[in-house]
Biotite code that builds the C-alpha atoms (Angstrom):
import biotite.structure as struc

atoms = struc.array([
    struc.Atom([8.611, -2.102, -10.676], chain_id="A", res_id=1, res_name="UNK", atom_name="CA", element="C"),
    struc.Atom([5.145, -0.591, -10.255], chain_id="A", res_id=2, res_name="UNK", atom_name="CA", element="C"),
    struc.Atom([4.906, 0.050, -13.988], chain_id="A", res_id=3, res_name="UNK", atom_name="CA", element="C"),
    struc.Atom([5.772, -3.581, -14.702], chain_id="A", res_id=4, res_name="UNK", atom_name="CA", element="C"),
    struc.Atom([3.082, -4.801, -12.312], chain_id="A", res_id=5, res_name="UNK", atom_name="CA", element="C"),
    struc.Atom([0.496, -2.504, -13.860], chain_id="A", res_id=6, res_name="UNK", atom_name="CA", element="C"),
    struc.Atom([1.504, -3.573, -17.393], chain_id="A", res_id=7, res_name="UNK", atom_name="CA", element="C"),
    struc.Atom([1.072, -7.225, -16.439], chain_id="A", res_id=8, res_name="UNK", atom_name="CA", element="C"),
    struc.Atom([-2.343, -6.558, -14.930], chain_id="A", res_id=9, res_name="UNK", atom_name="CA", element="C"),
    struc.Atom([-3.407, -4.637, -18.030], chain_id="A", res_id=10, res_name="UNK", atom_name="CA", element="C"),
    struc.Atom([-2.220, -7.525, -20.230], chain_id="A", res_id=11, res_name="UNK", atom_name="CA", element="C"),
    struc.Atom([-4.518, -9.752, -18.165], chain_id="A", res_id=12, res_name="UNK", atom_name="CA", element="C"),
    struc.Atom([-7.464, -7.406, -18.707], chain_id="A", res_id=13, res_name="UNK", atom_name="CA", element="C"),
    struc.Atom([-7.331, -5.715, -15.314], chain_id="A", res_id=14, res_name="UNK", atom_name="CA", element="C"),
    struc.Atom([-7.359, -1.925, -15.579], chain_id="A", res_id=15, res_name="UNK", atom_name="CA", element="C"),
    struc.Atom([-7.478, -0.802, -11.960], chain_id="A", res_id=16, res_name="UNK", atom_name="CA", element="C"),
    struc.Atom([-6.118, 2.515, -10.775], chain_id="A", res_id=17, res_name="UNK", atom_name="CA", element="C"),
    struc.Atom([-3.059, 2.386, -8.566], chain_id="A", res_id=18, res_name="UNK", atom_name="CA", element="C"),
    struc.Atom([-1.389, 4.470, -5.899], chain_id="A", res_id=19, res_name="UNK", atom_name="CA", element="C"),
    struc.Atom([2.204, 4.227, -4.709], chain_id="A", res_id=20, res_name="UNK", atom_name="CA", element="C"),
    struc.Atom([2.879, 4.795, -1.015], chain_id="A", res_id=21, res_name="UNK", atom_name="CA", element="C"),
    struc.Atom([5.719, 4.038, 1.376], chain_id="A", res_id=22, res_name="UNK", atom_name="CA", element="C"),
    struc.Atom([5.594, 2.330, 4.776], chain_id="A", res_id=23, res_name="UNK", atom_name="CA", element="C"),
    struc.Atom([7.966, 1.222, 7.508], chain_id="A", res_id=24, res_name="UNK", atom_name="CA", element="C"),
    struc.Atom([8.309, 4.750, 8.811], chain_id="A", res_id=25, res_name="UNK", atom_name="CA", element="C"),
    struc.Atom([9.496, 4.638, 12.422], chain_id="A", res_id=26, res_name="UNK", atom_name="CA", element="C"),
    struc.Atom([8.908, 7.385, 14.977], chain_id="A", res_id=27, res_name="UNK", atom_name="CA", element="C"),
    struc.Atom([8.837, 10.975, 13.691], chain_id="A", res_id=28, res_name="UNK", atom_name="CA", element="C"),
    struc.Atom([11.740, 10.338, 11.318], chain_id="A", res_id=29, res_name="UNK", atom_name="CA", element="C"),
    struc.Atom([11.207, 11.758, 7.821], chain_id="A", res_id=30, res_name="UNK", atom_name="CA", element="C"),
    struc.Atom([10.659, 8.949, 5.285], chain_id="A", res_id=31, res_name="UNK", atom_name="CA", element="C"),
    struc.Atom([9.769, 8.602, 1.644], chain_id="A", res_id=32, res_name="UNK", atom_name="CA", element="C"),
    struc.Atom([6.345, 10.072, 0.882], chain_id="A", res_id=33, res_name="UNK", atom_name="CA", element="C"),
    struc.Atom([3.466, 9.650, 0.533], chain_id="A", res_id=34, res_name="UNK", atom_name="CA", element="C"),
    struc.Atom([3.130, 7.591, 3.705], chain_id="A", res_id=35, res_name="UNK", atom_name="CA", element="C"),
    struc.Atom([0.897, 4.528, 3.495], chain_id="A", res_id=36, res_name="UNK", atom_name="CA", element="C"),
    struc.Atom([-1.172, 5.409, 6.555], chain_id="A", res_id=37, res_name="UNK", atom_name="CA", element="C"),
    struc.Atom([-1.879, 8.914, 5.218], chain_id="A", res_id=38, res_name="UNK", atom_name="CA", element="C"),
    struc.Atom([-2.656, 7.500, 1.777], chain_id="A", res_id=39, res_name="UNK", atom_name="CA", element="C"),
    struc.Atom([-5.153, 5.074, 3.302], chain_id="A", res_id=40, res_name="UNK", atom_name="CA", element="C"),
    struc.Atom([-6.932, 7.974, 4.999], chain_id="A", res_id=41, res_name="UNK", atom_name="CA", element="C"),
    struc.Atom([-7.074, 9.900, 1.712], chain_id="A", res_id=42, res_name="UNK", atom_name="CA", element="C"),
    struc.Atom([-8.402, 6.880, -0.174], chain_id="A", res_id=43, res_name="UNK", atom_name="CA", element="C"),
    struc.Atom([-11.041, 6.335, 2.507], chain_id="A", res_id=44, res_name="UNK", atom_name="CA", element="C"),
    struc.Atom([-12.101, 9.976, 2.245], chain_id="A", res_id=45, res_name="UNK", atom_name="CA", element="C"),
    struc.Atom([-12.495, 9.460, -1.523], chain_id="A", res_id=46, res_name="UNK", atom_name="CA", element="C"),
    struc.Atom([-14.840, 6.543, -0.871], chain_id="A", res_id=47, res_name="UNK", atom_name="CA", element="C"),
    struc.Atom([-12.463, 3.649, -1.512], chain_id="A", res_id=48, res_name="UNK", atom_name="CA", element="C"),
    struc.Atom([-13.641, 0.718, 0.602], chain_id="A", res_id=49, res_name="UNK", atom_name="CA", element="C"),
    struc.Atom([-11.597, -2.114, -0.891], chain_id="A", res_id=50, res_name="UNK", atom_name="CA", element="C"),
    struc.Atom([-7.987, -2.313, -2.035], chain_id="A", res_id=51, res_name="UNK", atom_name="CA", element="C"),
    struc.Atom([-5.134, -4.676, -2.696], chain_id="A", res_id=52, res_name="UNK", atom_name="CA", element="C"),
    struc.Atom([-1.690, -3.841, -1.277], chain_id="A", res_id=53, res_name="UNK", atom_name="CA", element="C"),
    struc.Atom([1.213, -5.151, -3.350], chain_id="A", res_id=54, res_name="UNK", atom_name="CA", element="C"),
    struc.Atom([4.609, -4.762, -1.687], chain_id="A", res_id=55, res_name="UNK", atom_name="CA", element="C"),
    struc.Atom([7.231, -4.131, -4.356], chain_id="A", res_id=56, res_name="UNK", atom_name="CA", element="C"),
    struc.Atom([10.282, -4.682, -2.154], chain_id="A", res_id=57, res_name="UNK", atom_name="CA", element="C"),
    struc.Atom([11.362, -6.336, 1.086], chain_id="A", res_id=58, res_name="UNK", atom_name="CA", element="C"),
    struc.Atom([8.835, -9.144, 0.671], chain_id="A", res_id=59, res_name="UNK", atom_name="CA", element="C"),
    struc.Atom([11.086, -12.095, 1.330], chain_id="A", res_id=60, res_name="UNK", atom_name="CA", element="C"),
    struc.Atom([13.635, -10.826, 3.799], chain_id="A", res_id=61, res_name="UNK", atom_name="CA", element="C"),
    struc.Atom([11.511, -8.508, 5.945], chain_id="A", res_id=62, res_name="UNK", atom_name="CA", element="C"),
    struc.Atom([8.565, -10.250, 7.562], chain_id="A", res_id=63, res_name="UNK", atom_name="CA", element="C"),
    struc.Atom([7.669, -7.058, 9.461], chain_id="A", res_id=64, res_name="UNK", atom_name="CA", element="C"),
    struc.Atom([6.715, -5.467, 6.131], chain_id="A", res_id=65, res_name="UNK", atom_name="CA", element="C"),
    struc.Atom([4.169, -8.194, 5.500], chain_id="A", res_id=66, res_name="UNK", atom_name="CA", element="C"),
    struc.Atom([2.926, -7.956, 9.075], chain_id="A", res_id=67, res_name="UNK", atom_name="CA", element="C"),
    struc.Atom([2.368, -4.212, 8.685], chain_id="A", res_id=68, res_name="UNK", atom_name="CA", element="C"),
    struc.Atom([0.468, -4.646, 5.444], chain_id="A", res_id=69, res_name="UNK", atom_name="CA", element="C"),
    struc.Atom([-1.545, -7.726, 6.419], chain_id="A", res_id=70, res_name="UNK", atom_name="CA", element="C"),
    struc.Atom([-2.403, -6.829, 9.993], chain_id="A", res_id=71, res_name="UNK", atom_name="CA", element="C"),
    struc.Atom([-1.745, -3.246, 11.016], chain_id="A", res_id=72, res_name="UNK", atom_name="CA", element="C"),
    struc.Atom([-3.142, -1.563, 7.909], chain_id="A", res_id=73, res_name="UNK", atom_name="CA", element="C"),
    struc.Atom([-6.169, -3.877, 7.880], chain_id="A", res_id=74, res_name="UNK", atom_name="CA", element="C"),
    struc.Atom([-7.008, -2.760, 11.415], chain_id="A", res_id=75, res_name="UNK", atom_name="CA", element="C"),
    struc.Atom([-6.242, 0.838, 10.479], chain_id="A", res_id=76, res_name="UNK", atom_name="CA", element="C"),
    struc.Atom([-8.759, 0.606, 7.632], chain_id="A", res_id=77, res_name="UNK", atom_name="CA", element="C"),
    struc.Atom([-11.445, -0.832, 9.885], chain_id="A", res_id=78, res_name="UNK", atom_name="CA", element="C"),
    struc.Atom([-11.169, 2.182, 12.177], chain_id="A", res_id=79, res_name="UNK", atom_name="CA", element="C"),
    struc.Atom([-11.790, 4.664, 9.377], chain_id="A", res_id=80, res_name="UNK", atom_name="CA", element="C"),
])
């Protein structure tokens, strides 16, 4: 899915870099990595100050995913 998104962007003349990360980790349970919150820290340390998050699954049936991306990670980024 990510490759298809990046191909479409490239076809439209947009050649941005991308990073894949996973969210919706709950408690200390092991989840798919890299974790989004840790990835945001790493990107911030590399000087990234602006990004676009594109959820590639759970976008229509899981409103909490959108809430995490739109609200929690925005606040997380402001604290960095």
